[in-house]
C-alpha positions in Angstrom: -15.8 -23.6 -0.2 -12.3 -23.5 -1.8 -10.7 -26.4 -3.6 -8.2 -26.9 -0.8 -11.0 -26.9 1.8 -12.8 -29.6 -0.2 -9.7 -31.8 -0.7 -8.1 -31.4 2.8 -10.4 -33.8 4.7 -10.4 -36.4 2.0 -6.6 -36.4 1.7 -6.3 -36.8 5.5 -8.9 -39.6 5.4 -6.9 -41.3 2.6 -3.7 -41.1 4.6 -5.4 -42.4 7.8 -7.1 -45.3 6.0 -4.2 -46.3 3.7 -1.2 -45.7 6.0 -2.7 -45.5 9.5 -1.2 -42.1 10.0 -2.8 -38.8 11.2 -1.5 -35.7 9.5 -2.2 -32.1 10.6 -1.3 -30.0 7.5 -1.4 -30.7 3.8 0.9 -28.7 1.5 -0.7 -27.5 -1.8 0.7 -25.5 -4.7 -0.3 -24.5 -8.2 0.3 -27.2 -10.8 3.3 -26.4 -13.1 2.3 -25.3 -16.6 4.1 -28.3 -18.1 2.0 -30.8 -16.3 -1.7 -31.9 -16.4 -3.5 -30.9 -13.3 -5.3 -28.0 -11.5 -3.9 -28.3 -8.0 -0.9 -30.2 -6.7 -0.3 -31.8 -3.4 3.3 -32.0 -2.2 4.2 -35.5 -1.1 7.7 -34.9 0.3 6.6 -33.7 3.8 4.8 -37.1 4.3 8.1 -39.0 3.9 9.0 -38.0 7.5 6.2 -40.1 8.9 5.4 -42.6 6.0 8.2 -44.8 4.8 8.1 -45.6 1.1 8.4 -44.4 -2.4 6.8 -40.9 -3.0 5.3 -42.0 -6.3 3.6 -45.0 -4.7 2.3 -42.9 -1.8 1.0 -40.3 -4.2 -0.6 -42.9 -6.4 -2.5 -44.4 -3.5 -3.8 -41.0 -2.3 -4.7 -40.1 -5.9 -6.6 -43.3 -6.4 -8.6 -42.7 -3.2 -9.5 -39.2 -4.3 -10.8 -40.3 -7.7 -12.9 -43.0 -6.0 -14.3 -40.8 -3.2 -14.3 -37.1 -4.3 -16.8 -36.1 -7.0 -14.8 -33.1 -8.0 -11.6 -35.1 -8.7 -11.5 -36.5 -12.3 -8.0 -38.0 -12.5 -4.5 -37.6 -11.3 -0.8 -38.1 -12.2 2.3 -38.3 -10.0 5.6 -36.7 -10.9 8.4 -37.4 -8.4 7.0 -36.1 -5.1 4.1 -34.2 -6.5 0.5 -35.4 -6.8 -1.1 -33.4 -9.7 -4.9 -33.5 -9.3 -7.3 -32.9 -12.3 -10.5 -31.2 -11.2 -13.8 -31.8 -13.1 -15.2 -29.1 -15.4 -18.4 -29.4 -13.3 -16.6 -28.0 -10.3 -15.5 -24.9 -12.1 -18.8 -24.3 -13.8 -20.5 -24.5 -10.4 -17.9 -22.1 -8.9 -18.6 -19.6 -11.7 -22.3 -19.8 -11.3 -21.9 -19.0 -7.6 -19.7 -15.9 -8.1 -21.2 -14.5 -11.3 -23.8 -12.3 -9.7 -21.6 -11.4 -6.6 -20.6 -7.8 -7.2 -18.1 -7.9 -4.3 -16.5 -11.3 -5.2 -13.4 -11.8 -3.0 -14.4 -9.1 -0.5 -15.4 -10.2 3.0 -18.2 -8.6 5.0 -16.9 -6.6 8.0 -16.8 -8.6 11.2 -18.8 -7.1 14.0 -16.6 -8.8 16.6 -13.2 -8.0 15.2 -11.3 -5.0 16.5 -10.7 -2.1 14.0 -7.3 -1.3 12.5 -5.9 2.2 12.2 -3.6 2.8 9.2 -1.3 5.9 9.4 0.2 7.3 6.2 1.5 10.5 4.6 2.5 12.3 7.9 4.3 15.2 6.2 6.2 18.2 7.6 4.5 21.6 7.1 7.6 23.2 5.6 7.5 21.8 2.1 5.2 20.3 -0.5 4.7 16.5 -0.9 7.3 14.8 -3.1 7.9 11.5 -4.8 8.7 9.7 -1.5 5.4 10.9 0.0 3.7 9.6 -3.1 4.9 6.0 -2.4 4.0 6.4 1.2 0.4 7.7 0.5 -0.3 5.1 -2.2 1.0 2.2 0.1 -0.9 3.4 3.1 -4.2 4.0 1.3 -4.0 0.7 -0.6 -3.2 -1.3 2.6 -6.1 0.3 4.3 -8.5 -0.6 1.4 -7.1 -4.2 1.3 -7.5 -4.7 5.1 -11.0 -3.4 4.8 -11.8 -5.8 1.9 -10.5 -8.7 4.1 -13.3 -8.1 6.6 -11.9 -5.5 9.1 -13.1 -2.0 10.0 -10.4 0.5 9.1 -9.6 4.1 10.1 -7.2 6.1 7.9 -5.1 8.7 9.7 -2.0 10.8 9.7 0.2 12.7 12.1 1.2 16.1 10.8 4.7 17.3 11.9 3.7 21.0 12.4 6.3 22.1 15.0 10.1 22.2 15.3 13.1 24.1 14.0 12.4 23.1 10.3 9.0 24.9 10.5 10.7 28.0 12.0 13.2 28.1 9.2 10.4 28.6 6.6 8.7 31.1 8.8 11.9 33.1 9.4 12.8 33.1 5.7 9.3 34.4 4.9 9.7 37.2 7.4 13.1 38.2 5.8 12.6 37.6 2.1 8.8 37.2 1.6 7.7 40.8 1.1 4.3 39.8 2.4 3.7 37.2 -0.3 0.7 34.9 0.0 -0.6 32.0 -2.1 -3.0 34.5 -3.7 -0.5 37.2 -4.5 2.2 34.8 -5.7 -0.2 32.4 -7.7 1.5 29.5 -6.0 0.0 26.6 -4.0 0.5 27.3 -0.3 2.7 24.3 0.3 5.0 25.3 -2.6 5.2 28.9 -1.4 6.3 27.8 2.0 8.7 25.2 0.5 10.4 27.9 -1.4 11.2 29.8 1.8 12.6 26.6 3.3 15.0 26.4 0.4 15.7 30.2 0.7 16.6 29.7 4.3 19.1 27.0 3.5 20.7 29.2 0.7 21.2 32.1 3.1 22.4 29.8 5.9 25.1 28.3 3.6 26.2 31.8 2.5 26.6 32.9 6.1 28.5 29.8 7.0 30.9 30.4 4.1 31.3 34.0 5.1 32.2 33.1 8.7 34.6 30.4 7.6 36.4 33.0 5.4 36.8 35.0 8.6 38.7 32.1 10.2 35.9 30.2 12.0 35.7 26.4 11.7 32.8 24.9 9.8 31.3 23.6 13.1 31.6 27.1 14.7 30.2 28.8 11.7 27.1 26.5 11.6 26.4 27.2 15.3 27.0 31.0 15.2 25.5 31.9 11.8 22.9 34.7 12.7 20.1 33.1 10.7 20.2 29.8 12.6 20.4 31.6 15.9 17.3 33.6 14.9 15.5 30.4 13.9 16.3 28.8 17.3 15.0 31.9 19.1 11.8 31.8 17.0 11.4 28.1 18.2 11.7 29.2 21.8 9.2 32.1 21.2 6.8 29.5 19.7 7.1 27.2 22.7 6.6 30.2 24.9 3.4 31.1 23.0 4.5 34.5 21.7 1.3 35.8 20.0 2.8 37.1 16.7 4.9 34.0 16.2 1.8 31.7 16.9 -0.2 33.8 14.5 2.4 33.5 11.7 2.7 29.8 12.4 -1.0 29.2 12.1 -1.2 31.3 8.9 1.7 29.6 7.1 0.6 26.1 8.2 -2.9 26.7 6.8 -1.4 27.7 3.5 0.4 24.3 3.5 -2.8 22.3 4.6 -4.7 23.9 1.7 -2.0 22.8 -0.7 -1.8 19.3 0.7 -5.6 18.9 0.4 -5.4 19.7 -3.3 -2.6 17.1 -3.7 -4.4 14.4 -1.8 -7.5 15.0 -3.9 -5.6 14.7 -7.2 -3.8 11.6 -5.9 -7.1 10.0 -4.8 -6.3 9.4 -1.1 -8.3 10.4 1.9 -8.2 10.3 5.7 -10.7 9.8 8.5 -8.8 11.8 11.2 -5.8 14.1 11.6 -3.3 14.4 14.5 -0.9 17.3 15.0 2.5 17.0 16.6 1.9 20.4 18.3 -0.8 18.7 20.3 0.4 15.2 20.8 3.9 16.0 22.2 2.2 17.3 25.3 0.2 14.0 25.7 3.5 12.1 25.5 5.0 14.2 28.3 2.1 13.2 30.6 2.7 9.5 29.8 6.4 9.8 30.6 5.4 11.1 34.1 3.1 8.1 34.6 6.0 5.8 33.4 8.4 7.4 35.9 6.0 6.7 38.8 5.7 3.1 37.7 9.4 2.6 37.4 9.3 2.0 33.6 11.4 5.2 32.9 14.3 6.5 34.9 15.6 10.1 35.5 19.3 10.9 35.0 21.1 13.4 37.3 20.7 16.1 34.6 16.9 15.8 34.7 16.6 13.9 31.3 14.3 10.8 31.3 15.3 7.5 29.7 14.1 3.9 29.3 16.7 1.2 29.5 16.0 -1.4 26.8 19.4 -3.2 26.9 17.9 -6.3 28.5 15.7 -6.5 25.4 18.6 -6.3 23.0 18.2 -2.6 22.3 19.7 0.4 24.0 18.9 3.2 26.4 16.4 5.6 24.8 15.7 9.2 25.8 12.1 10.1 26.1 12.4 13.6 27.7 15.4 16.1 27.4 17.0 17.6 30.5 15.2 20.9 29.8 11.8 19.1 29.8 11.3 19.2 26.0 9.8 16.3 24.1 11.6 14.1 21.5 9.9 12.3 18.6 9.5 9.2 20.7 7.5 11.1 23.4 5.2 12.4 20.7 4.6 9.0 19.2 3.8 7.4 22.6 1.2 10.1 23.3 -0.3 9.9 19.8 -0.8 6.1 19.9 -2.5 6.3 23.3 -4.7 9.2 22.2 -5.8 7.4 19.1 -7.1 4.4 21.1 -8.9 6.9 23.4 -10.5 8.6 20.4 -11.4 5.3 18.6 -12.0 2.7 21.4 -12.7 -0.1 18.9 -9.1 0.1 17.5 -7.2 -3.0 18.3 -4.1 -2.5 16.2 -2.3 0.1 14.1 -0.2 0.1 10.9 2.5 2.8 10.6 3.4 3.5 7.0 6.9 4.9 7.4 10.2 4.5 5.5 12.7 1.8 6.5 15.1 4.4 7.9 12.8 4.4 11.0 12.9 0.6 11.6 14.7 1.0 14.9 12.4 3.9 16.1 9.4 1.7 15.8 11.0 -1.3 17.5 11.6 1.0 20.4 8.1 2.6 20.3 6.2 -0.7 20.2 8.3 -2.1 23.1 7.8 1.0 25.2 4.0 0.8 24.7 4.1 -2.9 25.7 6.0 -2.1 28.8 3.4 0.6 29.6 0.9 -2.2 29.7 -1.3 -1.6 26.6 -2.7 -4.9 25.3 -3.2 -3.4 21.8 0.6 -2.8 21.6 0.9 -6.5 20.6 -1.0 -5.6 17.3 1.2 -2.7 16.1 2.9 -3.1 12.7 5.5 -0.9 11.0 4.8 -1.0 7.3 8.5 -0.4 6.5 9.1 0.5 2.9 12.2 1.2 0.7 13.1 4.5 -0.7 12.2 5.7 -4.2 15.0 6.8 -6.3 15.2 8.3 -9.8 17.6 7.6 -12.6 19.3 10.9 -11.6 19.8 9.8 -8.0 18.4 10.7 -4.5 16.4 13.8 -3.7 17.3 16.6 -1.3 14.6 18.9 0.2 16.9 21.6 1.5 18.5 22.0 -1.9 15.2 22.1 -3.7 16.1 19.0 -5.8 13.0 17.0 -5.0 10.4 15.6 -7.5 7.3 17.5 -6.5 4.2 15.3 -6.2 2.0 17.7 -8.2 4.6 18.1 -10.9 5.0 14.3 -11.1 1.2 13.8 -11.6 1.1 16.4 -14.3 4.1 14.8 -16.0 2.4 11.4 -15.9 -0.7 12.8 -17.4 1.3 14.5 -20.1 3.2 11.3 -20.9 -0.1 9.4 -21.1 -1.4 12.0 -23.5 1.7 11.8 -25.7 1.6 8.0 -26.0 -2.2 7.9 -26.5 -2.0 10.4 -29.3 0.8 8.4 -31.0 -1.4 5.3 -30.8 -4.2 7.3 -32.4 -7.2 5.4 -31.0 -9.2 8.4 -29.6 -11.4 9.3 -32.6 -14.8 10.4 -31.5 -13.7 11.5 -28.0 -14.5 15.0 -26.8 -11.7 17.1 -25.4 -13.0 16.6 -21.9 -13.2 12.8 -22.4 -9.6 12.8 -23.7 -8.3 14.9 -20.7 -10.0 12.6 -18.2 -8.6 9.5 -20.0 -5.1 10.9 -20.0 -5.4 11.5 -16.2 -6.8 8.0 -15.6 -4.0 6.4 -17.6 -1.2 8.6 -16.2 -2.2 8.2 -12.5 -2.9 4.5 -13.1 0.6 4.1 -14.5 2.1 5.9 -11.5 0.2 4.0 -8.9 0.6 0.6 -10.4 4.3 1.1 -10.9 4.7 2.1 -7.3 2.5 -0.7 -5.9 3.6 -3.7 -7.9 6.9 -3.6 -6.1 7.2 -5.3 -2.7 6.9 -2.5 -0.1 10.1 -3.6 1.6 12.2 -3.1 -1.5 13.7 0.2 -2.6 12.7 1.1 -6.1 13.9 3.1 -9.1 11.0 5.1 -10.6 11.0 5.5 -14.4 8.0 7.5 -15.6 8.4 6.5 -19.3 8.6 2.8 -18.4 5.5 3.0 -16.2 3.2 4.3 -19.0 4.1 1.4 -21.4 1.0 -0.2 -22.9 2.6 -3.6 -22.8 4.0 -5.7 -20.0 3.4 -5.5 -16.3 2.0 -1.9 -16.2 -1.1 -0.1 -15.2 -2.0 1.0 -18.8 -1.7 -2.6 -20.1 -4.2 -3.8 -17.5 -6.5 -0.8 -18.1 -6.4 -1.5 -21.8 -7.5 -5.1 -21.2 -10.4 -3.9 -19.1 -11.4 -1.4 -21.8 -11.2 -4.2 -24.4 -13.6 -6.4 -22.4 -16.0 -3.4 -22.1 -15.9 -3.2 -25.9 -16.9 -6.9 -26.1 -19.8 -6.3 -23.8 -21.0 -3.3 -25.8 -21.0 -5.5 -28.9 -22.8 -8.4 -27.3 -26.3 -7.6 -28.7 -28.0 -10.6 -26.9 -29.1 -11.5 -23.4 -26.0 -12.8 -21.4 -27.5 -12.2 -17.9 -29.2 -15.6 -17.5 -27.1 -18.6 -16.2 -25.5 -20.4 -19.1 -25.9 -24.1 -19.8 -22.3 -24.9 -20.4 -21.0 -28.2 -19.0 -17.7 -28.8 -20.8 -15.0 -26.2 -20.6 -12.3 -25.2 -23.1 -8.8 -25.5 -21.5 -8.4 -21.7 -21.8 -11.8 -21.2 -20.0 -10.7 -23.5 -17.2 -7.3 -21.7 -16.8 -9.1 -18.4 -16.5 -11.6 -19.7 -13.9 -8.6 -21.1 -11.9 -7.1 -17.7 -11.8 -10.4 -16.1 -10.8 -10.7 -18.6 -7.9 -7.5 -17.3 -6.4 -8.8 -13.7 -5.8 -10.3 -14.1 -2.3 -7.1 -15.8 -1.1 -4.9 -13.1 -2.6 -6.9 -10.4 -0.7 -6.4 -12.2 2.6 -2.7 -12.8 1.9 -2.2 -9.1 0.9 -4.0 -7.9 4.1 -2.0 -10.3 6.3 1.3 -9.3 4.6 0.4 -5.6 4.2 1.4 -5.9 0.6 -0.5 -4.3 -2.3 2.1 -5.9 -4.6 0.3 -9.2 -4.2 -2.9 -7.7 -5.5 -1.1 -5.8 -8.3 0.7 -8.8 -9.6 -2.3 -11.1 -9.3 -4.2 -8.7 -11.5 -1.4 -8.8 -14.1 -1.5 -12.6 -14.1 -5.3 -12.5 -14.5 -5.0 -10.1 -17.5 -2.3 -12.3 -19.1 -4.6 -15.3 -18.7 -7.5 -13.4 -20.2 -5.5 -12.2 -23.2 -4.4 -15.8 -23.9 -8.1 -16.8 -23.7 -9.0 -14.0 -26.0 -6.4 -14.9 -28.6 -7.2 -18.7 -28.6 -11.0 -18.9 -28.5 -13.8 -17.0 -30.3 -16.1 -15.0 -28.1 -18.7 -13.1 -30.1 -18.0 -15.3 -33.2 -18.8 -18.6 -31.4 -21.6 -20.4 -33.1 -22.9 -22.3 -30.1 -25.2 -19.8 -28.3 -24.7 -21.3 -24.8 -20.9 -21.3 -25.2 -21.0 -17.7 -26.5 -23.1 -16.5 -23.6 -20.7 -18.2 -21.1 -17.7 -16.6 -22.7 -19.2 -13.2 -22.5 -20.1 -13.8 -18.9 -16.6 -15.0 -18.1 -15.1 -12.0 -19.8 -17.4 -9.7 -17.8 -16.4 -11.4 -14.5 -12.7 -10.9 -15.4 -13.4 -7.2 -16.0 -15.3 -6.9 -12.7 -12.5 -8.5 -10.8 -9.9 -6.3 -12.5 -12.0 -3.3 -11.4 -12.3 -4.6 -7.8 -8.6 -5.3 -7.6 -7.6 -1.9 -9.0 -10.1 -0.3 -6.6 -7.9 -1.8 -3.8 -4.9 -0.1 -5.4 -6.7 3.3 -5.8 -6.7 3.0 -9.6 -9.5 3.8 -11.9 -10.3 1.8 -15.1 -11.6 3.5 -18.3 -14.6 2.2 -20.2 -12.9 3.0 -23.5 -9.3 3.4 -24.6 
């Protein structure tokens, strides 16, 4: 039972007996560092229903708690804040309860709760994954792990955008300029090879536009009549018509990309339970549109296009089927959502990890699904995140000026190697151990830097800053974990048995207070779909441990019981760091 759960009924009882008032909600907050106390009750909200001086009201409540609650030792009131001092016995008892719990903070999966499906990555098959995809993947994976830790069953999925004019551009460029190249003959990962042809198409397209404009055509005319774009449009028609040689090339080149993606996902440490393909789901959406037409949810215009009028809901009219009968993105997303619930009947909600430029799209999608009568549509959530920029500015796929995900991971590993070698603490490591450590530190730096920022905010990614071994970074937290492992290796005595400590050092108490927050942090992070809450909690825990480490002796403590307790407390902090970083998809090294 948490401290708030213990105090709540007694505070309500105190207010009832002292002021003859019933109150529904008590507001708590952490006690400020400058004041004595372990938890603070905010008095100000009571002034709406209890007339009087907030200090007097707080004093009466505090007196009642000291007299009636075993865990409350004393109190002080500052303005409208009741600072409550909790006994050492409470925290010792709390620690003894959690010490052997290997999943402290995690909740067992509920049998009755509906599952949640989390979608992330969702790339196009015409280019490799880039920096923006990295943030998407890390967010989606971490949110899935956090929701799972909060007690829900979770499915991880993605929708692969494997059809459309952008795919045909890469295919056509390969036909024209590829000379039969394959990943094997070129020595390139398949996704990079296909991405190169996407860039090659754009280069040729621009050259043709300039040539036509020099002949007197307007830019708009040139863009429409350039032979290469007309060929790409014809290829798309051939694909939709099922032309065998086009379908064969499409399957071949897509497979090159899937093989490349699989390698990137493995290196990034993310996985999926299921895959959906736009080439399949757009057909499902068209069937749903027909159903919606019959129900009067959609309406057909004179040109044959199908729309839904959302103006009464404060949105606009949205097309769901073009006049020629072809699907739009919205059609595909409607079909995909419905198919997912058919495939996984226990799903009761979905989280879509997609950039904030698609905010309006998801408002419309969720509203359409509600109008179609799906009860699970009430539990759809758009995990809208800000863009990632570099000091050099925005990225452009067509121009080939993106930060490739594979290159980024290699750069992070190389940066970690360079800094680690400068620090010179790797004596006795084998070459393999060093390489594994560089990767653990580099990827940890990348992931933590991405995830410590609130998902809704845009961010500037600075690789050098992220690998700093001081401050709010992944390597700083990893280093603290490794430091604790060093303490545990040096502890040449039994520290498994329950310690007999009764009185706590103030630094021990502060560390226990920080540990106690972990279960609540997981629940809040799941509810808010925010790995940043877990990341920054872990940083605060590490700061508190380092303060403890600098102010008390651990292995040098003369009192055996206190020494055992401090080693146990250090171990629990390390275990919690590891669990928290597991939720972020980050590994922790045993030595650094």
